[in-house]
PARO-240948 format. One line per 8 residues: number of its first residue (from 1); their letters; for each residue x, y, z of C-alpha. Coordinates in pm, whole numbers. Layout:
REM residues N
NUM) a) X:Y:Z; ... $
***
This chain:
REM residues 973
1) mggdqgqa) 1537:-689:-708; 1760:-946:-870; 1780:-1323:-750; 1910:-1522:-461; 2269:-1582:-509; 2549:-1382:-418; 2307:-1130:-234; 2469:-919:-5 $
9) hqlrftvl) 2237:-806:294; 2378:-553:461; 2436:-288:130; 2192:-31:77; 2133:212:-223; 1943:513:-339; 1902:651:-688; 1593:909:-614 $
17) gpvrawrg) 1842:1166:-578; 2210:1170:-539; 2311:772:-633; 2470:631:-289; 2569:349:-112; 2633:222:241; 2740:-106:431; 2491:-79:744 $
25) eeqlntgs) 2491:267:871; 2841:353:691; 2848:534:389; 3051:427:110; 3266:585:-130; 3139:535:-484; 3395:741:-649; 3343:957:-990 $
33) pqqralla) 3048:1062:-1122; 3151:806:-1433; 3197:556:-1164; 2849:639:-969; 2702:633:-1362; 2805:300:-1408; 2650:164:-1043; 2325:353:-1131 $
41) alllrdgr) 2292:157:-1459; 2350:-182:-1275; 2116:-70:-1018; 1842:19:-1226; 1848:-335:-1427; 1694:-512:-1137; 1962:-764:-1138; 1981:-855:-1507 $
49) tataqelv) 2312:-877:-1667; 2445:-554:-1881; 2715:-572:-2158; 2994:-355:-2154; 2881:-228:-2491; 2562:-122:-2346; 2746:28:-2059; 2991:222:-2249 $
57) dglwgsep) 2679:354:-2459; 2513:433:-2162; 2772:587:-2029; 2940:818:-2285; 2689:751:-2589; 2878:834:-2938; 3154:941:-2817; 3346:691:-2590 $
65) pdaaiatl) 3683:732:-2494; 3981:492:-2642; 3928:277:-2372; 3617:286:-2244; 3605:-66:-2165; 3961:-96:-1974; 3815:220:-1781; 3483:2:-1686 $
73) rtyasrlr) 3681:-257:-1585; 3842:-34:-1309; 3527:94:-1234; 3389:-195:-1156; 3726:-290:-922; 3654:6:-744; 3306:-11:-664; 3377:-419:-539 $
81) ksfgpdag) 3661:-299:-334; 3412:-21:-171; 3157:-302:-97; 3421:-446:131; 3309:-803:252; 2991:-775:-1; 3178:-783:-298; 3039:-1016:-433 $
89) alvsesgg) 2733:-835:-510; 2898:-718:-822; 2925:-1037:-1068; 3136:-1054:-1410; 2918:-1295:-1657; 2884:-1320:-2047; 3148:-980:-2096; 2906:-790:-1887 $
97) yalrvhse) 2808:-676:-1519; 2493:-745:-1264; 2445:-620:-912; 2273:-870:-742; 2097:-717:-399; 1802:-741:-225; 1525:-560:-352; 1398:-399:-9 $
105) tldldqae) 1809:-209:-52; 1711:1:-304; 1504:320:-298; 1367:301:-605; 1234:-53:-548; 1088:30:-225; 885:335:-361; 718:85:-661 $
113) hlaaeaek) 642:-129:-383; 447:104:-156; 284:278:-492; 155:-74:-541; 44:-131:-243; -106:211:-262; -283:110:-587; -436:-216:-433 $
121) aravgert) -561:-31:-88; -726:246:-358; -892:-27:-584; -1081:-144:-250; -1166:218:-153; -920:276:142; -848:614:59; -654:730:317 $
129) aardlitr) -423:429:334; -385:468:-33; -272:845:35; -24:787:310; 121:513:108; 194:753:-191; 332:982:72; 555:732:188 $
137) aldlwdge) 689:666:-160; 733:1054:-276; 909:1119:82; 1189:884:-28; 1286:1139:-300; 1575:1351:-177; 1594:1586:-469; 1669:1543:-851 $
145) plaglpgp) 1714:1133:-916; 2052:1041:-1062; 2173:1385:-945; 2514:1513:-1079; 2580:1174:-1331; 2670:1219:-1669; 2609:1007:-1967; 2244:928:-2201 $
153) yaenqrtr) 2137:641:-1991; 2151:847:-1669; 1974:1149:-1868; 1675:897:-1961; 1631:749:-1640; 1604:1087:-1480; 1354:1190:-1759; 1180:868:-1648 $
161) llewrlsl) 1185:878:-1321; 1122:1226:-1282; 807:1172:-1480; 724:876:-1261; 721:1121:-966; 499:1354:-1113; 222:1115:-1196; 257:984:-826 $
169) vetrlale) 203:1341:-679; -91:1362:-917; -243:1065:-753; -195:1162:-406; -331:1475:-491; -657:1286:-674; -648:1131:-329; -632:1454:-121 $
177) lelghhae) -965:1548:-297; -1171:1245:-222; -1046:1255:101; -1224:1617:122; -859:1834:161; -993:2062:-100; -811:2374:23; -512:2247:92 $
185) atseltal) -454:2062:-214; -559:2392:-402; -245:2548:-296; -4:2278:-389; -151:2232:-716; -169:2603:-775; 208:2584:-745; 230:2256:-996 $
193) taahplre) 29:2431:-1245; 253:2673:-1266; 583:2460:-1294; 374:2237:-1567; 183:2463:-1735; 105:2193:-1999; 59:1922:-1771; -418:1900:-1823 $
201) rlrellml) -417:1606:-1571; -282:1896:-1256; -524:2135:-1438; -801:1893:-1434; -731:1848:-1043; -696:2200:-994; -1069:2265:-1159; -1221:2033:-919 $
209) alyrsgrq) -1036:2141:-625; -1168:2500:-688; -1474:2394:-743; -1527:2203:-421; -1382:2506:-244; -1710:2698:-359; -1499:2892:-616; -1672:2740:-961 $
217) aealavya) -1551:3145:-1139; -1190:3042:-1088; -1261:2677:-1169; -1386:2783:-1552; -1127:3035:-1569; -848:2742:-1524; -1005:2608:-1825; -1010:2904:-2047 $
225) dtrrllad) -644:2954:-1969; -576:2615:-2053; -782:2619:-2345; -575:2934:-2482; -214:2823:-2385; -255:2448:-2538; -401:2648:-2844; -96:2913:-2833 $
233) dlgvdprp) 185:2690:-2780; 69:2362:-2911; -229:2412:-3178; -465:2158:-2978; -748:2167:-2790; -818:2026:-2412; -821:1632:-2396; -1186:1529:-2381 $
241) eladlqqr) -1142:1458:-1993; -1114:1844:-1930; -1345:1969:-2142; -1592:1740:-1969; -1513:1866:-1638; -1588:2196:-1785; -1932:2122:-1875; -1997:1939:-1573 $
249) ilqgdasl) -1904:2262:-1383; -2117:2443:-1598; -2436:2232:-1534; -2348:2208:-1158; -2309:1838:-1193; -2406:1696:-804; -2184:1424:-836; -1864:1617:-859 $
257) sahaaegq) -1901:1695:-488; -1894:1345:-395; -1537:1214:-277; -1513:939:-590; -1210:932:-775; -1224:836:-1150; -1326:466:-1171; -1456:460:-857 $
265) tksqpafv) -1825:428:-740; -2003:601:-489; -2097:314:-258; -1697:264:-166; -1614:288:205; -1506:640:311; -1145:775:332; -1223:806:721 $
273) qpaqlpat) -1476:588:890; -1578:796:1216; -1660:517:1448; -1804:752:1729; -2111:569:1914; -2114:545:2248; -2082:215:2364; -2430:5:2385 $
281) vadftgra) -2513:-156:2742; -2493:-498:2786; -2844:-526:2981; -3017:-357:2693; -3399:-457:2743; -3703:-484:2586; -3824:-230:2350; -3860:-461:2086 $
289) gfvvelsn) -4141:-328:1872; -3927:-17:1835; -3610:-170:1808; -3789:-341:1504; -3955:-5:1360; -3651:163:1372; -3426:-70:1225; -3666:-114:952 $
297) qlttaegs) -3678:248:885; -3299:285:886; -3298:47:594; -3480:237:367; -3165:456:344; -3008:192:123; -3289:360:-158; -3335:634:-318 $
305) vmavsava) -3410:870:18; -3205:945:320; -3390:789:620; -3477:1024:972; -3625:911:1244; -3706:1117:1549; -3723:945:1906; -3931:1181:2119 $
313) giggvgkt) -4003:1091:2506; -3953:1228:2860; -3611:1259:3029; -3475:928:3155; -3725:726:2911; -3440:563:2734; -3437:746:2434; -3044:736:2417 $
321) tlavhvah) -3009:350:2508; -3232:280:2262; -3110:503:1953; -2762:399:2051; -2867:21:2089; -3028:16:1736; -2725:244:1542; -2495:-61:1683 $
329) aarhqfpd) -2716:-324:1547; -2728:-125:1170; -2373:-29:1205; -2317:-311:916; -2537:-128:698; -2334:200:706; -2010:70:652; -1828:457:591 $
337) gqlyvdlq) -1896:512:945; -2135:632:1230; -2111:1007:1379; -2241:1069:1729; -2331:1424:1900; -2508:1521:2239; -2677:1840:2153; -2715:1899:2470 $
345) gagpvvae) -3080:2015:2432; -3206:1984:2778; -2903:2211:2908; -2901:2605:2981; -2679:2625:2689; -2774:2406:2395; -2483:2283:2138; -2449:2528:1833 $
353) pgavlgsf) -2532:2347:1484; -2188:2527:1314; -1949:2394:1626; -2094:2043:1574; -2063:2066:1195; -1692:2143:1247; -1628:1862:1470; -1813:1598:1223 $
361) lralgtpd) -1616:1773:947; -1311:1682:1159; -1414:1346:1216; -1444:1296:835; -1117:1406:768; -1172:1747:690; -871:1982:832; -933:2302:1040 $
369) eaipdtld) -825:2497:754; -1075:2383:512; -1417:2444:737; -1523:2725:597; -1671:3014:880; -2029:2982:800; -2307:2784:949; -2457:2741:545 $
377) draalyrs) -2124:2667:425; -2027:2423:660; -2338:2245:614; -2269:2249:227; -1949:2116:309; -2073:1840:518; -2329:1729:268; -2073:1727:-15 $
385) tlagrril) -1834:1486:224; -2082:1264:275; -2223:1233:-58; -2147:908:-190; -2125:733:123; -2329:552:388; -2298:725:676; -2557:712:993 $
393) tlldnahd) -2549:1024:1222; -2717:991:1608; -2785:1350:1730; -2856:1311:2054; -3052:1524:2316; -3157:1777:2048; -3347:2093:2118; -3571:2130:1809 $
401) aaqvrpll) -3554:2074:1461; -3435:2422:1385; -3087:2277:1550; -3120:1950:1373; -3188:2080:1020; -2832:2154:951; -2703:1827:1090; -2905:1619:874 $
409) pgtegcaa) -2725:1430:581; -2950:1536:295; -2826:1244:72; -2916:911:-51; -2785:609:162; -2714:821:460; -2938:816:785; -3004:988:1095 $
417) litsrsrm) -3133:920:1450; -3264:1190:1683; -3336:1186:2023; -3547:1477:2203; -3740:1565:2472; -3971:1714:2219; -4162:1594:1930; -4048:1720:1600 $
425) vdlesahl) -4361:1737:1431; -4201:2020:1212; -3884:1852:1104; -3961:1740:750; -4016:1402:615; -3890:1277:983; -4011:914:1120; -4181:1001:1444 $
433) vdldvmsp) -4142:746:1727; -4325:815:2062; -4120:614:2373; -4310:574:2667; -4223:433:2988; -4131:44:2995; -4421:-224:3031; -4362:-386:3404 $
441) eealvlft) -4241:-702:3241; -3954:-519:3046; -3880:-300:3409; -3862:-606:3589; -3611:-799:3327; -3383:-463:3341; -3425:-441:3731; -3338:-834:3734 $
449) rivgqerv) -3037:-825:3504; -2889:-551:3705; -2954:-688:4032; -2924:-1066:3993; -3164:-1332:3954; -3088:-1457:4288; -3160:-1165:4486; -3438:-1079:4288 $
457) aserdaam) -3631:-1447:4253; -3744:-1469:4620; -3866:-1096:4655; -4054:-1054:4302; -4351:-841:4427; -4091:-595:4594; -3894:-580:4318; -4238:-482:4117 $
465) dvvaacgf) -4304:-263:4376; -3939:-54:4319; -3988:-55:3936; -4316:81:3994; -4208:338:4222; -3942:403:3975; -4238:507:3729; -4119:212:3495 $
473) lplairia) -3855:477:3361; -3552:310:3267; -3322:605:3404; -3461:546:3740; -3477:164:3782; -3117:150:3651; -2997:414:3913; -3197:231:4182 $
481) asrlaarr) -3053:-86:4107; -2742:4:4113; -2748:124:4447; -2863:-233:4538; -2649:-438:4377; -2369:-204:4518; -2500:-263:4873; -2483:-669:4940 $
489) twtvsvla) -2672:-647:5282; -3003:-472:5144; -3268:-678:5028; -3505:-562:4772; -3767:-500:5035; -3520:-264:5204; -3484:-67:4861; -3886:-73:4840 $
497) rkladqrh) -3928:76:5174; -3712:305:5094; -3883:415:4789; -4219:395:4953; -4098:664:5242; -3975:923:5041; -4237:1221:5176; -4494:959:5131 $
505) rldelqag) -4523:1060:4711; -4577:743:4551; -4824:852:4356; -4653:1126:4239; -4366:849:4141; -4536:715:3860; -4563:1045:3692; -4281:1099:3465 $
513) dlavkatf) -3997:1311:3562; -4075:1278:3942; -3993:926:3923; -3672:1029:3832; -3629:1308:4102; -3726:1027:4360; -3484:766:4245; -3196:1025:4258 $
521) elgydqle) -3323:1141:4607; -3283:763:4706; -2926:791:4565; -2861:1117:4711; -2970:1034:5063; -2710:729:5068; -2428:975:5028; -2199:1072:5242 $
529) pqqarafr) -2209:1419:5372; -1858:1500:5203; -1990:1333:4873; -2354:1494:4889; -2149:1845:4937; -1948:1781:4646; -2291:1666:4422; -2437:1960:4507 $
537) llgladgp) -2193:2215:4429; -2044:2045:4133; -2398:2050:3952; -2384:2466:3961; -2096:2505:3706; -2277:2531:3351; -1947:2399:3127; -2026:2097:2943 $
545) dislaaaa) -1796:1923:3170; -1545:1989:3441; -1165:1910:3502; -1033:1734:3820; -817:2057:3934; -1128:2290:3872; -1364:2060:4074; -1101:2073:4327 $
553) amldldvy) -1097:2432:4331; -1467:2440:4331; -1457:2224:4634; -1189:2402:4819; -1023:2061:4830; -650:1904:4718; -683:1741:4412; -603:1385:4560 $
561) taetlles) -903:1433:4813; -1100:1543:4543; -999:1254:4312; -1107:999:4574; -1420:1176:4667; -1539:1237:4268; -1446:859:4147; -1699:784:4471 $
569) ivdtslle) -1967:952:4370; -1918:801:3998; -1975:458:4194; -2299:569:4235; -2377:635:3915; -2513:948:4002; -2170:1134:3817; -2002:1053:3495 $
577) saapgryr) -1601:994:3405; -1638:1182:3073; -1258:1093:3018; -952:1076:3277; -941:1360:3533; -1286:1494:3375; -1613:1431:3508; -2003:1530:3357 $
585) fhdlvrly) -2348:1472:3482; -2635:1360:3289; -2861:1678:3227; -3146:1552:3421; -2904:1461:3732; -2752:1851:3702; -3085:2003:3738; -3143:1738:4068 $
593) aracaerd) -2822:1885:4186; -2857:2243:4144; -3227:2152:4313; -3050:1998:4583; -2786:2295:4625; -3041:2547:4637; -3244:2333:4910; -2960:2181:5105 $
601) elppserd) -2699:2381:5091; -2707:2578:5373; -2593:2907:5417; -2667:2983:5057; -2344:3175:5048; -2166:2847:4987; -2317:2836:4665; -2166:3162:4574 $
609) aalsrlld) -1867:3080:4748; -1770:2762:4565; -1917:2906:4226; -1655:3207:4286; -1386:2970:4380; -1460:2806:4005; -1442:3135:3869; -1131:3219:4036 $
617) fylassvr) -945:2916:3926; -1047:2954:3585; -962:3292:3586; -611:3268:3772; -479:3003:3538; -608:3169:3206; -422:3456:3355; -72:3213:3375 $
625) vfaharpg) -131:3122:3037; -127:3449:2922; 168:3547:3096; 324:3252:2921; 249:3366:2606; 327:3721:2703; 576:3809:2952; 585:4119:3102 $
633) drmiehle) 273:4248:2965; 141:4474:3261; -199:4437:3163; -279:4122:3395; -167:4297:3667; -503:4537:3620; -724:4250:3630; -909:4171:3929 $
641) ethhpglt) -732:3974:4217; -777:3605:4261; -799:3418:4611; -707:3076:4388; -347:3051:4238; -476:2856:3934; -246:2622:3758; 94:2656:3720 $
649) fpdrtaai) 208:2518:3391; 613:2408:3304; 619:2579:2970; 391:2757:2720; 297:2453:2519; 139:2315:2822; -25:2634:2903; -162:2676:2574 $
657) dwlfteag) -261:2310:2600; -488:2397:2895; -627:2677:2717; -788:2525:2419; -868:2195:2635; -1082:2404:2845; -1210:2636:2611; -1584:2528:2643 $
665) cllaaiqq) -1552:2541:3042; -1384:2896:3002; -1620:3054:2740; -1944:2881:2932; -1819:3029:3267; -1798:3372:3131; -2120:3396:3065; -2233:3194:3375 $
673) fasggtlr) -2045:3481:3562; -2177:3809:3358; -2328:3918:3661; -2374:4057:3983; -2042:4026:4225; -1845:3796:3946; -1927:4062:3691; -1571:4231:3652 $
681) raadllia) -1430:3849:3683; -1610:3751:3421; -1481:4073:3217; -1156:4003:3265; -1141:3614:3196; -1245:3757:2832; -896:3913:2844; -696:3655:3005 $
689) akdlgesg) -833:3421:2734; -829:3632:2424; -607:3379:2228; -913:3195:2215; -1094:3473:2021; -791:3507:1803; -720:3125:1737; -1027:3078:1479 $
697) ansrqyea) -1138:2767:1626; -1328:2963:1860; -1384:3261:1775; -1769:3240:1774; -1804:3156:2092; -1583:3385:2225; -1768:3688:2034; -2121:3526:2164 $
705) ativvgea) -1906:3577:2553; -1819:3924:2493; -2147:4019:2402; -2325:3876:2720; -2082:4044:2941; -2084:4371:2748; -2493:4397:2791; -2487:4262:3140 $
713) areagdar) -2209:4532:3231; -2406:4823:3048; -2732:4730:3245; -2544:4684:3569; -2423:5018:3505; -2074:4890:3549; -1853:5115:3305; -1507:4950:3393 $
721) aegrarmm) -1656:4595:3281; -1851:4723:3015; -1545:4898:2898; -1307:4597:2897; -1610:4389:2737; -1643:4639:2455; -1291:4633:2426; -1303:4271:2359 $
729) mththwma) -1595:4296:2147; -1379:4566:1890; -1100:4304:1840; -1375:4031:1721; -1518:4288:1501; -1204:4412:1331; -1083:4036:1309; -1389:3965:1103 $
737) srfrqaea) -1365:4303:929; -1667:4480:1074; -1501:4759:1068; -1758:5043:1159; -1883:4833:1431; -1521:4805:1574; -1449:5132:1540; -1813:5205:1730 $
745) eaqraiql) -1695:4968:1999; -1323:5107:2020; -1478:5456:2112; -1734:5380:2367; -1477:5143:2506; -1214:5438:2569; -1489:5660:2701; -1590:5417:2958 $
753) ahsvgdpv) -1263:5406:3037; -1161:5751:3078; -1454:5806:3300; -1353:5538:3545; -968:5601:3523; -915:5262:3378; -559:5177:3209; -651:4872:3044 $
761) pacespnd) -908:4964:2713; -709:5322:2774; -398:5157:2628; -554:4862:2386; -830:5065:2230; -677:5355:2075; -404:5072:1955; -765:4898:1785 $
769) rgiialyq) -844:5218:1647; -516:5235:1492; -553:4936:1330; -883:4961:1177; -766:5319:1058; -459:5125:875; -666:4900:722; -891:5163:602 $
777) kryeeser) -564:5298:462; -637:5618:694; -242:5624:735; -207:5918:930; -463:5894:1142; -386:5549:1237; -43:5693:1331; -232:5899:1581 $
785) yfrqalda) -430:5648:1752; -77:5458:1785; 99:5716:1946; -195:5734:2195; -156:5409:2226; 188:5406:2294; 191:5711:2550; -60:5488:2740 $
793) fraddnlp) 137:5176:2729; 442:5367:2817; 271:5565:3117; 151:5243:3242; 551:5092:3204; 406:4834:3021; 683:4734:2792; 549:4442:2538 $
801) gvagalgn) 272:4704:2497; 505:4967:2395; 655:4740:2138; 333:4629:2018; 253:5005:1925; 617:5044:1787; 535:4779:1569; 244:4908:1469 $
809) israhaam) 323:5271:1400; 621:5103:1211; 329:4933:959; 172:5295:910; 498:5419:864; 567:5159:576; 234:5216:453; 293:5595:392 $
817) grvesaie) 661:5467:212; 848:5610:567; 1052:5286:471; 1378:5362:711; 1171:5517:1010; 944:5187:966; 1277:4946:998; 1411:5145:1282 $
825) laaegvai) 1069:5120:1480; 985:4721:1399; 1349:4694:1509; 1298:4870:1797; 990:4656:1880; 1149:4341:1819; 1427:4434:2045; 1182:4448:2358 $
833) ysslglgl) 1007:4184:2293; 1311:3938:2256; 1450:4092:2570; 1145:3992:2742; 1178:3664:2641; 858:3690:2467; 721:3474:2189; 425:3488:2055 $
841) rvangrya) 450:3869:2051; 777:3815:1880; 622:3723:1587; 386:4018:1579; 737:4233:1589; 898:4003:1329; 561:4023:1117; 559:4422:1149 $
849) mglallqa) 982:4412:1032; 858:4200:750; 596:4456:649; 886:4762:669; 1126:4557:456; 889:4472:189; 818:4854:146; 1191:4937:129 $
857) erypeale) 1229:4655:-131; 1477:4427:81; 1261:4123:-27; 1534:3837:101; 1491:3947:471; 1131:4013:456; 1082:3670:395; 1329:3570:644 $
865) qliaalal) 1125:3796:880; 781:3680:795; 881:3328:804; 1017:3348:1125; 676:3502:1213; 485:3233:1054; 654:2958:1285; 608:3115:1613 $
873) frdnrqrl) 238:3157:1507; 187:2817:1395; 343:2700:1739; 100:2929:1936; -224:2766:1740; -274:3168:1583; -418:3018:1275; -565:3364:1173 $
881) wegsthar) -258:3535:1219; -62:3223:1057; -325:3292:788; -248:3664:749; 104:3597:727; 72:3364:412; -75:3653:245; 219:3909:326 $
889) laevhlaa) 472:3615:220; 230:3608:-107; 267:3997:-143; 669:3975:-118; 708:3722:-370; 505:3881:-606; 702:4208:-521; 1038:4005:-594 $
897) rrpaeaat) 852:3872:-932; 801:3486:-788; 478:3479:-903; 445:3089:-819; 550:3107:-488; 315:3416:-393; 45:3202:-584; 117:2928:-362 $
905) naeqalal) 111:3162:-24; -186:3327:-163; -370:3035:-173; -228:2883:203; -393:3202:317; -708:3146:222; -717:2796:347; -631:2931:649 $
913) rlvggewr) -828:3217:701; -710:3519:798; -742:3817:1049; -944:4042:897; -1194:3821:772; -1377:3882:416; -1197:4235:390; -867:4030:399 $
921) rgtvltvl) -1004:3789:196; -1066:4027:-87; -696:4144:-40; -592:3812:-91; -789:3738:-398; -614:4046:-540; -282:3952:-488; -329:3596:-600 $
929) gkalqglg) -505:3762:-930; -161:3952:-970; 47:3620:-922; -209:3450:-1174; -148:3701:-1424; 206:3664:-1412; 187:3346:-1450; -19:3379:-1784 $
937) qldrarac) -336:3250:-1588; -553:3564:-1709; -927:3390:-1722; -798:3290:-1343; -667:3593:-1210; -969:3775:-1354; -1215:3515:-1165; -1022:3606:-850 $
945) wtealaih) -1014:3975:-897; -1445:3965:-1027; -1463:3788:-631; -1226:4070:-478; -1454:4352:-620; -1758:4199:-530; -1623:4154:-126; -1483:4530:-141 $
953) erlqtaea) -1806:4682:-299; -2011:4477:-16; -1799:4627:226; -1744:4959:85; -1354:4959:154; -1084:5125:-32; -933:4885:-233; -1202:4866:-478 $
961) eevrslla) -1103:5087:-687; -772:4909:-742; -945:4586:-816; -1146:4789:-1041; -850:4933:-1255; -711:4536:-1247; -1028:4411:-1441; -1054:4747:-1659 $
969) ptata) -789:4581:-1882; -842:4210:-1899; -1217:4330:-1992; -1092:4506:-2313; -811:4243:-2381 $
***
């Protein structure tokens, strides 16, 4: 601001909050409120001179003091004195004053610059950058602008700055919607519309956020509420933009699903541009006809249809290499990004479409809390997110068409490339490409590029023998050539002879996968004994990859020796380094490694021993995670003993990080080991890794693992393993509001526990039955179950279990109105947790205390307890419990007659998802409706209650009657 003359380089000022000044890091004394009002008036004139009369009018209005001009001179003198060596910044001229400082020294100028940059970014489609710039501008605010300053000038400027801030908030929220953050924005918009009920732009954004979140009835109800409010308060109709949005929602306008702001076209770049394609190989060879065919097919995405091409062929024929090469070549046609996934179609466990969609949505910028639970909902959100964008999706190694269909973009301008060993004749509208082995000429060129022209030129016939022995299969050629390239003393003829001598199966080497096997055998035969052993044993594990620590345990080696060994195998191309400290096999190589283990690992017990060591490592490490999260919990003392100590973790955060990083491997291991002598440890791994089931992110895979273990234990007649598996099934059922199934599993778990004297389900399952009864409003029955659990935990000397049972009894007492005993019981539980140094479990105790205080109408204390619980749940990545705590906070605010805060927390609960699944969602919608009713948004309240009633009627829960009673008055209103 201002010119260059007399500028001060060290001064800094703020007006977006209290008016303050600094010189360097020293805050200056800017005097009385009137003196600061003078400073603000000069700062906000951008270096221009203000006359004395203008300043007098601005500071005192129509009633200035008798010595106003003299007072101004005094204020100016004091300000110059406070500026010290920069006093020259405040100049006197033309009978007035001016303040000449650099523009970057005033927070308002910084905010205006950031806002301008955001507009530029938005204009060229860089939505994420625009959102971040607006956020930075808003972060410069520190409360009310010009806080505490008197005078009409300050008041007018304060009003202007507050209006500008609100417009920036609207811009940021519009960008959030363009970026797909609908659920997150809904919570904030609900609060803002409550604070600014007549601001139609906020209502418009809220309607769009609700609609894109699948809450169409609520979106339309917002319009009805707005129309009624405007008519009652102002006697006007909603503005045309709002009315037009209502009609488009009624008509199901598909363009509303696109993440495009007003005035922007659908073809603008996406807010997040995923670039997930694997690196293309530098020595890509041949396939020219296929490259042209697929490239031409992808260009059809520029028209009115989505392009889908499916490349089929045997393993190792080069499907992935071709698809990646074509995808890289076509990247410029898909400026909004490229998605990639290995669907593991040839492996023992194929990738679930729902999990893949979750990964894709995160890559596109969708926050975890906005990702729906069901496959259909995720697919719908995925298609909506891609609408109006040009995205290329590479679906590699697909199992079948059913796996692929939910992953197709389904919108014009997008394209999908699919590779699979199966021809997808049942994939509608797909362009099918059958990839065969290379021609001899192409095969020789590929071999030469890897080995080197000099070595091949003099032995062309031998080189042709090698590629022929490889069956002209690219993967086989690449591995054979890599072996030769790594051995400078070998000639091509040596390699050819070795291939020819492989069990006299030259004829078979030309047939499909046998060519790969023969090549693998060539590489395998060159491994040192330790390398070969590691190769065989690692192939036995089912996980998507394996960590260095897990591999070391499986091989019974120290980590350093194991790393050296594994990296040497990586050098042979038989093992891949997925990331630092993680390794994986190509699916064909894994199958071959397992075949080698079955053939060569003698005695066969060595295979079982290696797998047992791996399971021990996973179980022991998971137990240590459990112990970090739940110090003093004796449950882990009842788990199977392990011969491997597992990893040690420096703190709880590191332990939880490991658990979630290894989630895929742990859940795969549980299913793999659910038989024979490892069945019980698999069941115990379910217990030790239970946080995966409660996190929300891995709940479906965890539930699938409980079913596998439970059925395996039932078939094996192992009552202890079955009881523990059914105990964990109970958890998965009640968290998903399947209360009947949960009750049945809990009863069975208790029966099995008593039959074999197992204290684990004997303690936990009565507690689960109590929770189920509590949710179903059978309060006296729930207390009886909780007391059974309490007795069992005390008999087992399990203090955290005792504390948990006390907290649950507290919840039952609170629900029955016995608030004094509820508070006492909750306090007793929290005291036990705190004495043990527990983190996550303290959150459960504070949660119970918050509910007791709510019933006692001690709302500030209830908020304090629940907010503390919320922070702990968040730190431990318990998103379901985090959502449930927001729901309880909404209840407290509603009871305290703070409907705006109640609505905000209810929206946050819905965005995060909750323990209790659909049942809990129904209860939160009921609370949200009450909060909206308190805000005068009756139509939206009714929409919430209507959805809640549908949920409760479907689940046949007791809450249905309450919701009907809420709807009854509004039906006649």
